[in-house]
N, C-alpha and C positions, 0 to 999 in steps of 0.2 A: 514598366515604361518601354515604349518602343524605341527603336534606335532612331537616332536624328538623321541617319542617311539611308533609311529603307526605302525612300522613294514614295511613301505614302503622304498624302496632303496634310499640312498642319491644320488643325482646328483652331478657331478664333479663341476659345477657352484655354486650349494648350498653350498658345502663343502668350497670352495674357498672363498665364501662370508663370512661364518661363522668365518673362520680362520682371515679373513681382520678385520671383526668387533671386534674379540678378540684383535687383535694387536693394533687396533685404541684405544680400551678401556685402555688397558695397557699404551699406551703412553699417554693418557688424564691423567693418575694417575701418571705418572712418573715412571712406571715400565718398566725397559728395558730389554727385553728378550735377552738373550746370545745365540750366535749361529745362523748363517744364515740358513735358511731352504734350503736343497740342491736340485738340479735339480730332475726331476722325475725319479723313478726307472724305469729300462728296464723290458721288458717282460721276458728277460732271467733271471734277478735277481729274479722276482716274481716266476718264474718257479721252480728255484732252492729252494726257500723257501717252495713251495708246496711239493716238494719232500721231505723235511726235517719235515715237521709238518703236512701235510695233507692240505685238503681244507682250504682256508681262507675265513672269512665272507666277503660278498660284499662290507661292509664299508671299510675294508682295501684294497680291490681290488680298491677302488676309492681313497683312501687316498694316497697310495704310488705312484700311477702314477702323482700325483699333486706334491708331495715332498719325495724325496727318503731318508729322514733322516734329521738331524740337524748337522750342522758342528761345534761341539765343544766337548771337552771330559770334560769340567769343568762345571758340572751342580749341582743344588742344590739351595734351597731358590726360586727366582722367575726367574729363568733363561732359563727354557725350554719352550717349546711350550705349555706343560700343566703345567704350574708353575714349580714344582721342576722336573718334568719328561720332559726329552728331547724326540723328535721323534727319534726312532731307524731306521737304515737302514734295509732293508730285511736281509741282511747279519747278522747284530747284532740281529736281531730277532731270526734267527736260531740258533745263538750261544747260546743267553739266553735260548731259548726252549731246547736246548740239555743239558744245564748246569742243568736245573731244572729236567729234566728226570733223570740225573745221581746222583744229589745231593739231590733231594726231594723225588721223588718217590721210588727210590731204598730203603729207610729206612722205608717204610710203608708196613706192612705186606699184607694189601688189601686196595683198593682205598676208600677213604671217598666219602660219597654221595655229588653231586654237583647239584644244588646250596645248600649250607649250610642253616640250619635254622637261623633265625634272631639273636638268642642268641648263636650260635655256630660260632668258628673262621673260619671253614672251610679250606680247603687245596688247594693248586694249583692242577689244573686237566689238564691232557694232551690236552684237548680240548681247553685249554685257550692259545691264541696266545699273546706273549708280542710284544707290538708296541711302547712302550715309557718307559723311566725309568731314574733312575740314581743310580749307583753303583747296588746293589741287589734288589733295590726297583722298582716294575714295575708296569705298567699299562697293563692288558691283556685283550683281546677281545674273548668272547665265539664264536668259529667258527659256531655254530648253530644258537643262538639267537641274537648276536650282543651286547650283555650286556657287560659292561666293569667293571672289578674289579681291585681294588689296591691291590697287593700283597707285603706283608712284611714277610721276611723269618722267623722271630721270633714270628710273631703273627697271620699270615695267611692271609685272605682276608678281609682287613681293612675298604675299601670303596667300594661301589657299584653304578654304574649308569645304567640307562636302556638301554643307547645308547650311540654312539660316540658324536651325536648332543646333548644329554643332558649333557655329560660332559663338552662339549664346551660352551654351552649356560649358564650352571650354573657356570663356572668360570667367564664368562664375565658379567654375573648378579651380582656376588659378588663384582667383581672388580669394577664395576660401582658404588657399594654402599660405597667404601671406603671413608671415610670422607676427606673433602679437608685439615683438619688439620694434617692428618697423615704424619709423616715424613719418609724418605726413610729408615732409620734404623728401624722404627717401622713396615713398611711393610716387610722388608726383615726378621726381627727376628720373628715376630708374625703373621702378617696378611697373609703372603704368605701360611701358611699351611692352614688357614681359607679358602683361595679361592678354595681349593680342596673339600669343603663341609664337611658336619658331617661324622664322623665315624659310622660304623654299631654298633648296640646295644652291641655286645659282647665285645667291647672295653671299654665301660663305666661301 
């Protein structure tokens, strides 16, 4: 199996298999994701998003034609495709991007460097496309590199993943390591956040 961060494009079959593996691991550990994955996004929906945010990274061009979002408004804990983060539709991604431009960038006199140094919080960049989230907490993909950043409004870029596959594989690996003695409440209240992996150094 190739590395998740070797820079080559994800195929549709490969991504579908990784998502299926993640769901199977969740099911084995008694984690029940909320919200059915929606039918594929249309070419018109993706074209509209490109008009709003600019070019999309090829990984998102592969992801949304598989699943055009996630069918629930009630996310948090272990309910989204990416643990607490539900897959956004292209329309929702465009709305979040617009909101970040209006409410985040407008308050900054000049852009902060991206990517940030390890010990710096970093700021959302216009090159980061939201693709999953809950409330104002988002997973965003760098349109150039494909790197994934978790954005928190109050603390900046809290987590970092080399790629979409690294994000998915990391969640699956950490879910597989959940001890069999863990109760549903323990998973929901504590382990769920751990499934997303470690925070960047500026948090600790």
